[in-house]
MIRO-786414 format. One record per atom (N, C-alpha, C): atom name; residue number from 1; x, y, z; residue in three letters. Coordinates in steps of 0.001 Angstrom, whole numbers, plus 500000, padded with zeros to 6 digits. Layout:
<tinu 'CA',NUM,<X,Y,Z>,'ALA'>
...
//
This chain:
<tinu 'N',1,<630086,568436,825107>,'MET'>
<tinu 'CA',1,<629160,569530,824907>,'MET'>
<tinu 'C',1,<628031,569129,823964>,'MET'>
<tinu 'N',2,<628399,568390,822887>,'LYS'>
<tinu 'CA',2,<627364,567960,821946>,'LYS'>
<tinu 'C',2,<626362,567047,822633>,'LYS'>
<tinu 'N',3,<626842,566150,823503>,'LEU'>
<tinu 'CA',3,<625961,565239,824222>,'LEU'>
<tinu 'C',3,<624989,566023,825097>,'LEU'>
<tinu 'N',4,<625483,567038,825775>,'PHE'>
<tinu 'CA',4,<624633,567870,826608>,'PHE'>
<tinu 'C',4,<623539,568530,825769>,'PHE'>
<tinu 'N',5,<623895,569038,824593>,'LEU'>
<tinu 'CA',5,<622911,569682,823715>,'LEU'>
<tinu 'C',5,<621872,568687,823229>,'LEU'>
<tinu 'N',6,<622302,567487,822903>,'ILE'>
<tinu 'CA',6,<621357,566467,822453>,'ILE'>
<tinu 'C',6,<620395,566104,823582>,'ILE'>
<tinu 'N',7,<620931,565903,824769>,'LEU'>
<tinu 'CA',7,<620071,565577,825915>,'LEU'>
<tinu 'C',7,<619124,566719,826237>,'LEU'>
<tinu 'N',8,<619622,567947,826187>,'THR'>
<tinu 'CA',8,<618789,569111,826457>,'THR'>
<tinu 'C',8,<617711,569238,825395>,'THR'>
<tinu 'N',9,<618070,569042,824139>,'SER'>
<tinu 'CA',9,<617090,569119,823055>,'SER'>
<tinu 'C',9,<616023,568053,823232>,'SER'>
<tinu 'N',10,<616452,566866,823599>,'GLY'>
<tinu 'CA',10,<615490,565784,823829>,'GLY'>
<tinu 'C',10,<614531,566129,824948>,'GLY'>
<tinu 'N',11,<615039,566712,825996>,'TYR'>
<tinu 'CA',11,<614192,567107,827120>,'TYR'>
<tinu 'C',11,<613183,568165,826691>,'TYR'>
<tinu 'N',12,<613635,569141,825936>,'LEU'>
<tinu 'CA',12,<612752,570222,825498>,'LEU'>
<tinu 'C',12,<611705,569727,824509>,'LEU'>
<tinu 'N',13,<612098,568839,823625>,'LEU'>
<tinu 'CA',13,<611163,568341,822615>,'LEU'>
<tinu 'C',13,<610172,567327,823166>,'LEU'>
<tinu 'N',14,<610644,566441,824011>,'PHE'>
<tinu 'CA',14,<609817,565329,824434>,'PHE'>
<tinu 'C',14,<609406,565365,825899>,'PHE'>
<tinu 'N',15,<609850,566351,826631>,'GLY'>
<tinu 'CA',15,<609515,566425,828046>,'GLY'>
<tinu 'C',15,<610451,565582,828871>,'GLY'>
<tinu 'N',16,<610226,565569,830137>,'SER'>
<tinu 'CA',16,<611081,564839,831064>,'SER'>
<tinu 'C',16,<610999,563342,830799>,'SER'>
<tinu 'N',17,<612145,562676,830809>,'SER'>
<tinu 'CA',17,<612154,561229,830597>,'SER'>
<tinu 'C',17,<611452,560508,831743>,'SER'>
<tinu 'N',18,<611397,561103,832917>,'SER'>
<tinu 'CA',18,<610722,560443,834038>,'SER'>
<tinu 'C',18,<609225,560325,833777>,'SER'>
<tinu 'N',19,<608675,561207,832949>,'THR'>
<tinu 'CA',19,<607271,561096,832567>,'THR'>
<tinu 'C',19,<607039,559747,831899>,'THR'>
<tinu 'N',20,<607954,559343,831045>,'TYR'>
<tinu 'CA',20,<607804,558082,830338>,'TYR'>
<tinu 'C',20,<608125,556899,831242>,'TYR'>
<tinu 'N',21,<609046,557066,832153>,'LEU'>
<tinu 'CA',21,<609383,555984,833066>,'LEU'>
<tinu 'C',21,<608259,555726,834054>,'LEU'>
<tinu 'N',22,<607485,556750,834380>,'ASP'>
<tinu 'CA',22,<606379,556582,835316>,'ASP'>
<tinu 'C',22,<605220,555808,834704>,'ASP'>
<tinu 'N',23,<605131,555792,833381>,'LYS'>
<tinu 'CA',23,<604059,555074,832704>,'LYS'>
<tinu 'C',23,<604473,553617,832549>,'LYS'>
<tinu 'N',24,<604052,552799,833466>,'LYS'>
<tinu 'CA',24,<604372,551379,833421>,'LYS'>
<tinu 'C',24,<603396,550685,832469>,'LYS'>
<tinu 'N',25,<603937,549845,831612>,'GLU'>
<tinu 'CA',25,<603090,549086,830708>,'GLU'>
<tinu 'C',25,<602359,548018,831512>,'GLU'>
<tinu 'N',26,<601129,547791,831168>,'LYS'>
<tinu 'CA',26,<600305,546795,831851>,'LYS'>
<tinu 'C',26,<600149,545574,830966>,'LYS'>
<tinu 'N',27,<599854,544462,831587>,'CYS'>
<tinu 'CA',27,<599496,543263,830839>,'CYS'>
<tinu 'C',27,<598315,542609,831556>,'CYS'>
<tinu 'N',28,<597697,541678,830868>,'PHE'>
<tinu 'CA',28,<596529,540985,831387>,'PHE'>
<tinu 'C',28,<596886,539516,831558>,'PHE'>
<tinu 'N',29,<596451,538936,832664>,'TYR'>
<tinu 'CA',29,<596815,537551,832938>,'TYR'>
<tinu 'C',29,<595650,536777,833519>,'TYR'>
<tinu 'N',30,<595740,535476,833379>,'PHE'>
<tinu 'CA',30,<594877,534559,834117>,'PHE'>
<tinu 'C',30,<595744,533372,834521>,'PHE'>
<tinu 'N',31,<595312,532689,835560>,'CYS'>
<tinu 'CA',31,<596050,531541,836063>,'CYS'>
<tinu 'C',31,<595198,530290,835896>,'CYS'>
<tinu 'N',32,<595860,529183,835644>,'VAL'>
<tinu 'CA',32,<595185,527893,835526>,'VAL'>
<tinu 'C',32,<596024,526838,836240>,'VAL'>
<tinu 'N',33,<595350,525790,836672>,'SER'>
<tinu 'CA',33,<596038,524684,837323>,'SER'>
<tinu 'C',33,<595152,523458,837245>,'SER'>
<tinu 'N',34,<595775,522309,837112>,'GLY'>
<tinu 'CA',34,<594992,521084,837090>,'GLY'>
<tinu 'C',34,<595854,519874,836833>,'GLY'>
<tinu 'N',35,<595205,518725,836745>,'PRO'>
<tinu 'CA',35,<595913,517477,836487>,'PRO'>
<tinu 'C',35,<596231,517358,834998>,'PRO'>
<tinu 'N',36,<596852,516270,834611>,'SER'>
<tinu 'CA',36,<597067,516034,833182>,'SER'>
<tinu 'C',36,<595713,515949,832485>,'SER'>
<tinu 'N',37,<595705,516207,831211>,'ILE'>
<tinu 'CA',37,<594442,516248,830461>,'ILE'>
<tinu 'C',37,<593726,514899,830484>,'ILE'>
<tinu 'N',38,<594468,513811,830685>,'SER'>
<tinu 'CA',38,<593845,512475,830718>,'SER'>
<tinu 'C',38,<593144,512192,832049>,'SER'>
<tinu 'N',39,<593445,512951,833092>,'ASP'>
<tinu 'CA',39,<592819,512765,834409>,'ASP'>
<tinu 'C',39,<591594,513673,834491>,'ASP'>
<tinu 'N',40,<590444,513118,834125>,'SER'>
<tinu 'CA',40,<589225,513939,834100>,'SER'>
<tinu 'C',40,<588452,513885,835417>,'SER'>
<tinu 'N',41,<589014,513245,836436>,'THR'>
<tinu 'CA',41,<588310,513138,837713>,'THR'>
<tinu 'C',41,<588635,514298,838652>,'THR'>
<tinu 'N',42,<589762,514963,838444>,'SER'>
<tinu 'CA',42,<590179,516054,839329>,'SER'>
<tinu 'C',42,<589765,517400,838748>,'SER'>
<tinu 'N',43,<589562,518364,839623>,'ALA'>
<tinu 'CA',43,<589136,519702,839202>,'ALA'>
<tinu 'C',43,<590273,520442,838499>,'ALA'>
<tinu 'N',44,<589882,521266,837555>,'VAL'>
<tinu 'CA',44,<590801,522181,836885>,'VAL'>
<tinu 'C',44,<590467,523573,837397>,'VAL'>
<tinu 'N',45,<591464,524250,837917>,'LEU'>
<tinu 'CA',45,<591276,525571,838517>,'LEU'>
<tinu 'C',45,<591613,526666,837520>,'LEU'>
<tinu 'N',46,<590894,527774,837612>,'TYR'>
<tinu 'CA',46,<591202,528935,836777>,'TYR'>
<tinu 'C',46,<590790,530206,837512>,'TYR'>
<tinu 'N',47,<591340,531320,837076>,'THR'>
<tinu 'CA',47,<591022,532620,837688>,'THR'>
<tinu 'C',47,<590405,533544,836643>,'THR'>
<tinu 'N',48,<589854,534634,837136>,'ASP'>
<tinu 'CA',48,<589434,535710,836252>,'ASP'>
<tinu 'C',48,<590665,536345,835627>,'ASP'>
<tinu 'N',49,<590442,537105,834582>,'ILE'>
<tinu 'CA',49,<591519,537875,833958>,'ILE'>
<tinu 'C',49,<591741,539128,834797>,'ILE'>
<tinu 'N',50,<592998,539400,835088>,'LYS'>
<tinu 'CA',50,<593352,540579,835871>,'LYS'>
<tinu 'C',50,<594462,541346,835169>,'LYS'>
<tinu 'N',51,<594688,542567,835617>,'MET'>
<tinu 'CA',51,<595716,543415,835033>,'MET'>
<tinu 'C',51,<596842,543608,836044>,'MET'>
<tinu 'N',52,<598078,543660,835547>,'VAL'>
<tinu 'CA',52,<599246,543823,836402>,'VAL'>
<tinu 'C',52,<600313,544564,835610>,'VAL'>
<tinu 'N',53,<601278,545139,836310>,'GLU'>
<tinu 'CA',53,<602408,545775,835627>,'GLU'>
<tinu 'C',53,<603196,544709,834875>,'GLU'>
<tinu 'N',54,<603604,545050,833678>,'ASN'>
<tinu 'CA',54,<604316,544104,832826>,'ASN'>
<tinu 'C',54,<605819,544185,833085>,'ASN'>
<tinu 'N',55,<606221,543678,834210>,'ASP'>
<tinu 'CA',55,<607650,543561,834489>,'ASP'>
<tinu 'C',55,<607904,542181,835094>,'ASP'>
<tinu 'N',56,<609085,541660,834864>,'SER'>
<tinu 'CA',56,<609370,540267,835204>,'SER'>
<tinu 'C',56,<609253,539986,836698>,'SER'>
<tinu 'N',57,<609653,540901,837547>,'LEU'>
<tinu 'CA',57,<609582,540670,838988>,'LEU'>
<tinu 'C',57,<608128,540545,839454>,'LEU'>
<tinu 'N',58,<607274,541438,839000>,'THR'>
<tinu 'CA',58,<605861,541395,839380>,'THR'>
<tinu 'C',58,<605222,540100,838901>,'THR'>
<tinu 'N',59,<605496,539731,837659>,'ILE'>
<tinu 'CA',59,<604908,538513,837101>,'ILE'>
<tinu 'C',59,<605414,537279,837845>,'ILE'>
<tinu 'N',60,<606697,537241,838173>,'ARG'>
<tinu 'CA',60,<607242,536107,838946>,'ARG'>
<tinu 'C',60,<606589,536016,840318>,'ARG'>
<tinu 'N',61,<606361,537157,840974>,'ASN'>
<tinu 'CA',61,<605727,537152,842295>,'ASN'>
<tinu 'C',61,<604301,536621,842227>,'ASN'>
<tinu 'N',62,<603543,537069,841231>,'VAL'>
<tinu 'CA',62,<602171,536583,841078>,'VAL'>
<tinu 'C',62,<602180,535086,840782>,'VAL'>
<tinu 'N',63,<603085,534648,839914>,'ALA'>
<tinu 'CA',63,<603171,533219,839567>,'ALA'>
<tinu 'C',63,<603512,532378,840795>,'ALA'>
<tinu 'N',64,<604409,532858,841639>,'ALA'>
<tinu 'CA',64,<604781,532115,842856>,'ALA'>
<tinu 'C',64,<603594,532015,843814>,'ALA'>
<tinu 'N',65,<602834,533090,843936>,'LYS'>
<tinu 'CA',65,<601645,533052,844811>,'LYS'>
<tinu 'C',65,<600606,532081,844262>,'LYS'>
<tinu 'N',66,<600432,532104,842932>,'TRP'>
<tinu 'CA',66,<599484,531177,842319>,'TRP'>
<tinu 'C',66,<599937,529733,842524>,'TRP'>
<tinu 'N',67,<601216,529474,842386>,'GLN'>
<tinu 'CA',67,<601748,528120,842579>,'GLN'>
<tinu 'C',67,<601388,527600,843969>,'GLN'>
<tinu 'N',68,<601515,528446,844977>,'ALA'>
<tinu 'CA',68,<601183,528043,846346>,'ALA'>
<tinu 'C',68,<599694,527709,846474>,'ALA'>
<tinu 'N',69,<598847,528533,845875>,'VAL'>
<tinu 'CA',69,<597403,528280,845908>,'VAL'>
<tinu 'C',69,<597077,526989,845170>,'VAL'>
<tinu 'N',70,<597648,526826,843987>,'ALA'>
<tinu 'CA',70,<597385,525636,843169>,'ALA'>
<tinu 'C',70,<597847,524367,843885>,'ALA'>
<tinu 'N',71,<599013,524401,844501>,'ASP'>
<tinu 'CA',71,<599516,523232,845234>,'ASP'>
<tinu 'C',71,<598575,522859,846382>,'ASP'>
<tinu 'N',72,<598048,523870,847050>,'ARG'>
<tinu 'CA',72,<597153,523628,848183>,'ARG'>
<tinu 'C',72,<595820,523026,847725>,'ARG'>
<tinu 'N',73,<595328,523449,846554>,'LEU'>
<tinu 'CA',73,<594010,523026,846085>,'LEU'>
<tinu 'C',73,<594032,521830,845132>,'LEU'>
<tinu 'N',74,<595194,521376,844749>,'CYS'>
<tinu 'CA',74,<595316,520276,843782>,'CYS'>
<tinu 'C',74,<594680,519007,844340>,'CYS'>
<tinu 'N',75,<593782,518399,843556>,'GLU'>
<tinu 'CA',75,<593095,517179,843977>,'GLU'>
<tinu 'C',75,<593731,515913,843412>,'GLU'>
<tinu 'N',76,<594589,516037,842431>,'SER'>
<tinu 'CA',76,<595163,514876,841752>,'SER'>
<tinu 'C',76,<596287,514258,842578>,'SER'>
<tinu 'N',77,<596281,512952,842693>,'THR'>
<tinu 'CA',77,<597346,512271,843433>,'THR'>
<tinu 'C',77,<598674,512311,842684>,'THR'>
<tinu 'N',78,<598622,512552,841382>,'SER'>
<tinu 'CA',78,<599862,512623,840593>,'SER'>
<tinu 'C',78,<600368,514053,840434>,'SER'>
<tinu 'N',79,<599744,514994,841124>,'GLY'>
<tinu 'CA',79,<600175,516388,841053>,'GLY'>
<tinu 'C',79,<599457,517164,839963>,'GLY'>
<tinu 'N',80,<599678,518459,839956>,'CYS'>
<tinu 'CA',80,<598998,519355,839017>,'CYS'>
<tinu 'C',80,<600004,520303,838361>,'CYS'>
<tinu 'N',81,<599667,520733,837166>,'PHE'>
<tinu 'CA',81,<600436,521804,836548>,'PHE'>
<tinu 'C',81,<599914,523129,837088>,'PHE'>
<tinu 'N',82,<600681,524153,836944>,'SER'>
<tinu 'CA',82,<600291,525483,837402>,'SER'>
<tinu 'C',82,<600865,526503,836424>,'SER'>
<tinu 'N',83,<600005,527277,835791>,'ASP'>
<tinu 'CA',83,<600453,528249,834787>,'ASP'>
<tinu 'C',83,<599880,529626,835048>,'ASP'>
<tinu 'N',84,<600702,530621,834771>,'LEU'>
<tinu 'CA',84,<600248,532002,834690>,'LEU'>
<tinu 'C',84,<600434,532396,833224>,'LEU'>
<tinu 'N',85,<599360,532792,832586>,'ASN'>
<tinu 'CA',85,<599380,533156,831169>,'ASN'>
<tinu 'C',85,<599141,534651,831068>,'ASN'>
<tinu 'N',86,<600067,535386,830427>,'TYR'>
<tinu 'CA',86,<599882,536833,830332>,'TYR'>
<tinu 'C',86,<599989,537324,828900>,'TYR'>
<tinu 'N',87,<599262,538415,828628>,'TYR'>
<tinu 'CA',87,<599111,538957,827280>,'TYR'>
<tinu 'C',87,<599118,540477,827347>,'TYR'>
<tinu 'N',88,<599458,541111,826245>,'LEU'>
<tinu 'CA',88,<599491,542574,826207>,'LEU'>
<tinu 'C',88,<598108,543191,826049>,'LEU'>
<tinu 'N',89,<597143,542416,825564>,'THR'>
<tinu 'CA',89,<595785,542954,825427>,'THR'>
<tinu 'C',89,<594793,542065,826172>,'THR'>
<tinu 'N',90,<593723,542677,826633>,'LYS'>
<tinu 'CA',90,<592686,541920,827325>,'LYS'>
<tinu 'C',90,<591991,540972,826357>,'LYS'>
<tinu 'N',91,<591849,541399,825104>,'GLY'>
<tinu 'CA',91,<591228,540548,824095>,'GLY'>
<tinu 'C',91,<591986,539245,823890>,'GLY'>
<tinu 'N',92,<593315,539332,823839>,'ASP'>
<tinu 'CA',92,<594127,538118,823701>,'ASP'>
<tinu 'C',92,<593969,537217,824921>,'ASP'>
<tinu 'N',93,<593928,537814,826101>,'ALA'>
<tinu 'CA',93,<593745,537025,827322>,'ALA'>
<tinu 'C',93,<592388,536322,827311>,'ALA'>
<tinu 'N',94,<591343,537043,826914>,'GLU'>
<tinu 'CA',94,<590003,536454,826862>,'GLU'>
<tinu 'C',94,<589946,535310,825851>,'GLU'>
<tinu 'N',95,<590549,535511,824692>,'LYS'>
<tinu 'CA',95,<590553,534482,823646>,'LYS'>
<tinu 'C',95,<591267,533219,824141>,'LYS'>
<tinu 'N',96,<592396,533380,824787>,'ASN'>
<tinu 'CA',96,<593158,532222,825244>,'ASN'>
<tinu 'C',96,<592557,531544,826466>,'ASN'>
<tinu 'N',97,<591907,532296,827328>,'LEU'>
<tinu 'CA',97,<591185,531672,828430>,'LEU'>
<tinu 'C',97,<590047,530829,827867>,'LEU'>
<tinu 'N',98,<589387,531333,826845>,'GLY'>
<tinu 'CA',98,<588330,530557,826181>,'GLY'>
<tinu 'C',98,<588853,529261,825590>,'GLY'>
<tinu 'N',99,<590030,529312,824972>,'LYS'>
<tinu 'CA',99,<590647,528098,824418>,'LYS'>
<tinu 'C',99,<590957,527097,825525>,'LYS'>
<tinu 'N',100,<591449,527588,826642>,'PHE'>
<tinu 'CA',100,<591752,526715,827770>,'PHE'>
<tinu 'C',100,<590476,526047,828275>,'PHE'>
<tinu 'N',101,<589419,526842,828429>,'MET'>
<tinu 'CA',101,<588147,526303,828927>,'MET'>
<tinu 'C',101,<587610,525235,827968>,'MET'>
<tinu 'N',102,<587764,525459,826676>,'GLN'>
<tinu 'CA',102,<587315,524494,825679>,'GLN'>
<tinu 'C',102,<588123,523198,825771>,'GLN'>
<tinu 'N',103,<589434,523328,825949>,'LEU'>
<tinu 'CA',103,<590311,522160,826040>,'LEU'>
<tinu 'C',103,<589951,521280,827238>,'LEU'>
<tinu 'N',104,<589572,521903,828343>,'TYR'>
<tinu 'CA',104,<589276,521173,829577>,'TYR'>
<tinu 'C',104,<587780,521091,829875>,'TYR'>
<tinu 'N',105,<586937,521172,828857>,'LYS'>
<tinu 'CA',105,<585489,521202,829081>,'LYS'>
<tinu 'C',105,<584938,519915,829698>,'LYS'>
<tinu 'N',106,<585648,518811,829571>,'LYS'>
<tinu 'CA',106,<585176,517545,830156>,'LYS'>
<tinu 'C',106,<585550,517415,831630>,'LYS'>
<tinu 'N',107,<586351,518328,832116>,'HIS'>
<tinu 'CA',107,<586752,518336,833513>,'HIS'>
<tinu 'C',107,<585790,519191,834333>,'HIS'>
<tinu 'N',108,<585855,519014,835633>,'LYS'>
<tinu 'CA',108,<585136,519897,836540>,'LYS'>
<tinu 'C',108,<585954,521198,836623>,'LYS'>
<tinu 'N',109,<585403,522286,836113>,'LEU'>
<tinu 'CA',109,<586092,523577,836146>,'LEU'>
<tinu 'C',109,<585720,524315,837418>,'LEU'>
<tinu 'N',110,<586704,524805,838125>,'GLN'>
<tinu 'CA',110,<586462,525492,839389>,'GLN'>
<tinu 'C',110,<587161,526851,839357>,'GLN'>
<tinu 'N',111,<586364,527902,839452>,'LYS'>
<tinu 'CA',111,<586914,529261,839479>,'LYS'>
<tinu 'C',111,<587461,529549,840869>,'LYS'>
<tinu 'N',112,<588671,530105,840892>,'VAL'>
<tinu 'CA',112,<589327,530441,842158>,'VAL'>
<tinu 'C',112,<589449,531950,842263>,'VAL'>
<tinu 'N',113,<589045,532489,843393>,'ASN'>
<tinu 'CA',113,<589175,533927,843634>,'ASN'>
<tinu 'C',113,<590621,534199,844063>,'ASN'>
<tinu 'N',114,<591405,534674,843120>,'PHE'>
<tinu 'CA',114,<592830,534887,843358>,'PHE'>
<tinu 'C',114,<593213,536257,842881>,'PHE'>
//
Protein backbone atom coordinates (compact mmCIF):
# COMPACT_ATOMS: atom_id res chain seq x y z
CA MET A 1 0.00 0.00 0.00
CA LYS A 2 2.83 2.39 0.85
CA LEU A 3 4.44 1.71 -2.54
CA PHE A 4 1.18 2.51 -4.30
CA LEU A 5 0.93 5.82 -2.40
CA ILE A 6 4.50 6.74 -3.26
CA LEU A 7 3.94 5.96 -6.94
CA THR A 8 0.64 7.84 -6.95
CA SER A 9 2.23 10.83 -5.21
CA GLY A 10 5.05 10.81 -7.72
CA TYR A 11 2.58 10.78 -10.58
CA LEU A 12 0.59 13.67 -9.11
CA LEU A 13 3.65 15.75 -8.31
CA PHE A 14 5.71 15.15 -11.40
CA GLY A 15 3.21 14.07 -14.04
CA SER A 16 3.22 10.90 -16.05
CA SER A 17 6.58 9.14 -16.24
CA SER A 18 5.95 8.52 -19.95
CA THR A 19 6.30 12.28 -20.46
CA TYR A 20 9.91 11.95 -19.38
CA LEU A 21 10.50 8.76 -21.31
CA ASP A 22 9.27 10.42 -24.50
CA LYS A 23 11.95 13.10 -24.19
CA LYS A 24 14.95 11.41 -25.75
CA GLU A 25 18.28 13.04 -25.04
CA LYS A 26 20.11 14.16 -28.16
CA CYS A 27 23.79 14.25 -28.92
CA PHE A 28 25.87 15.80 -31.67
CA TYR A 29 28.28 13.82 -33.80
CA PHE A 30 30.65 14.00 -36.71
CA CYS A 31 32.44 11.23 -38.54
CA VAL A 32 36.03 11.11 -39.74
CA SER A 33 38.08 8.61 -41.69
CA GLY A 34 41.52 8.52 -43.21
CA PRO A 35 44.94 6.94 -43.37
CA SER A 36 47.54 7.06 -40.62
CA ILE A 37 48.74 10.57 -39.85
CA SER A 38 52.08 9.82 -41.56
CA ASP A 39 50.34 9.08 -44.90
CA SER A 40 49.74 12.58 -46.24
CA THR A 41 49.01 11.45 -49.80
CA SER A 42 45.53 10.01 -49.14
CA ALA A 43 42.39 12.03 -48.45
CA VAL A 44 40.99 12.44 -44.97
CA LEU A 45 37.20 12.31 -44.92
CA TYR A 46 34.91 14.18 -42.54
CA THR A 47 31.22 15.01 -42.19
CA ASP A 48 29.19 17.92 -40.95
CA ILE A 49 28.03 17.88 -37.36
CA LYS A 50 24.62 16.28 -37.01
CA MET A 51 22.21 15.53 -34.19
CA VAL A 52 20.94 12.07 -33.22
CA GLU A 53 19.23 10.36 -30.29
CA ASN A 54 21.76 9.55 -27.60
CA ASP A 55 21.24 5.84 -27.27
CA SER A 56 23.75 3.09 -27.93
CA LEU A 57 21.77 1.29 -30.64
CA THR A 58 21.28 4.44 -32.73
CA ILE A 59 24.93 5.42 -32.38
CA ARG A 60 26.10 1.91 -33.31
CA ASN A 61 23.87 1.95 -36.41
CA VAL A 62 25.22 5.31 -37.56
CA ALA A 63 28.80 4.16 -36.90
CA ALA A 64 28.26 0.98 -38.95
CA LYS A 65 26.86 2.99 -41.87
CA TRP A 66 29.80 5.38 -41.69
CA GLN A 67 32.25 2.45 -41.63
CA ALA A 68 30.77 1.17 -44.90
CA VAL A 69 31.07 4.60 -46.52
CA ALA A 70 34.62 5.09 -45.23
CA ASP A 71 35.72 1.64 -46.44
CA ARG A 72 34.32 2.38 -49.90
CA LEU A 73 36.04 5.79 -50.15
CA CYS A 74 39.37 4.93 -48.51
CA GLU A 75 42.28 5.78 -50.83
CA SER A 76 45.12 4.38 -48.70
CA THR A 77 46.55 1.00 -49.66
CA SER A 78 47.22 0.30 -45.97
CA GLY A 79 43.60 0.96 -44.97
CA CYS A 80 41.90 3.76 -43.09
CA PHE A 81 40.61 4.42 -39.61
CA SER A 82 36.95 5.25 -39.20
CA ASP A 83 35.55 7.15 -36.20
CA LEU A 84 32.23 8.48 -35.06
CA ASN A 85 32.76 11.17 -32.42
CA TYR A 86 29.76 12.23 -30.34
CA TYR A 87 29.21 14.91 -27.70
CA LEU A 88 26.38 16.17 -25.52
CA THR A 89 26.70 19.74 -26.80
CA LYS A 90 27.10 21.16 -30.28
CA GLY A 91 29.84 23.45 -28.98
CA ASP A 92 31.93 20.48 -27.87
CA ALA A 93 31.41 18.81 -31.24
CA GLU A 94 32.46 21.98 -33.08
CA LYS A 95 35.55 22.40 -30.90
CA ASN A 96 36.68 18.81 -31.45
CA LEU A 97 35.99 18.84 -35.17
CA GLY A 98 38.21 21.93 -35.31
CA LYS A 99 40.97 20.06 -33.46
CA PHE A 100 40.69 17.19 -35.91
CA MET A 101 40.89 19.55 -38.89
CA GLN A 102 43.97 21.19 -37.37
CA LEU A 103 45.66 17.82 -36.77
CA TYR A 104 45.14 16.77 -40.40
CA LYS A 105 45.66 20.18 -42.05
CA LYS A 106 48.52 18.85 -44.21
CA HIS A 107 46.25 16.23 -45.73
CA LYS A 108 43.70 16.66 -48.47
CA LEU A 109 40.46 17.14 -46.49
CA GLN A 110 37.33 15.92 -48.22
CA LYS A 111 33.86 16.62 -46.86
CA VAL A 112 31.44 13.73 -47.28
CA ASN A 113 27.69 14.22 -47.42
CA PHE A 114 26.61 11.58 -44.93
